[in-house]
N, C-alpha and C positions, 0 to 999 in steps of 0.2 A: 504493500500499499504506499502511496506517495505521502510524504509529510506535507502538512499545511505550510503555506509560505512563511508563516511567522515562526516556524521551527527550523527553518533553513537559514544558513548564513546569509546576511545581507552584503551585497557587493554594490556599494553606493557610488553612483557617478555624480559629479558636480562640475558644472560648467559655469564659470563666474562672470561671464560677460556675453554680450550678444554681438558676435561677429559672423553670423551665419549667412548674412546677406540675403535674407528673405527665405532661406532654406531651413527654417526652425523645425519643421516636421521631419526633416532628414536625420536629425540628431537621434531620434528614437532608434533608427536602424543601426546607427553607429554603436549606440550603447548595447543593444542586444548582440550585435556582432563581436563586441568586446567582452561579453559575459557578465555584464551588469544586470542586476534585477531590481534596482531601486534607484531613485534619483532625487537629489536636492534640487528641486525645480526653481530655477532662478533666471536663466537666460532668456526665456520668452519675454519677460517683462523688463529686461535690463536695458538701460540707456548707458552704454559704456560699462561702468563698473557699479552702478547702483540701480535699485529696482523698487518700484512701488506699483502695486497692482492697481490699475485703473479700469473698472469694468467697461467703460465706454471704448477704451482702446484695446484691451487685452481679452475680453470675454470670448469672443469667437475663436481666436487663436488658441486660447487655453482649453476650450472645450474640444476642439479638433486634436490638440496635442495629448490631452489626457485619454481621449478615446483611442487614439493610435497606440499610446504607450500601454494602456491596459490590454488592448487586443494582442500586443506583442509580449505580454507577460512582464512588463517592467513596472 
């Protein structure tokens, strides 16, 4: 039987800036390819090296990102 996710080791990815050039959703594939299974989610809202979530600016991107990450097991 497979262990629940919370009983497995966490391999946490952390990208601290947003330099993806509009390819934010591609980061999910990179994390999965590198073996990560969790993320300190910062870069989609980052403006250089600081981030504040603004629903008007970030909601749609975050919804798409979280949906893709969840489907990928991240």
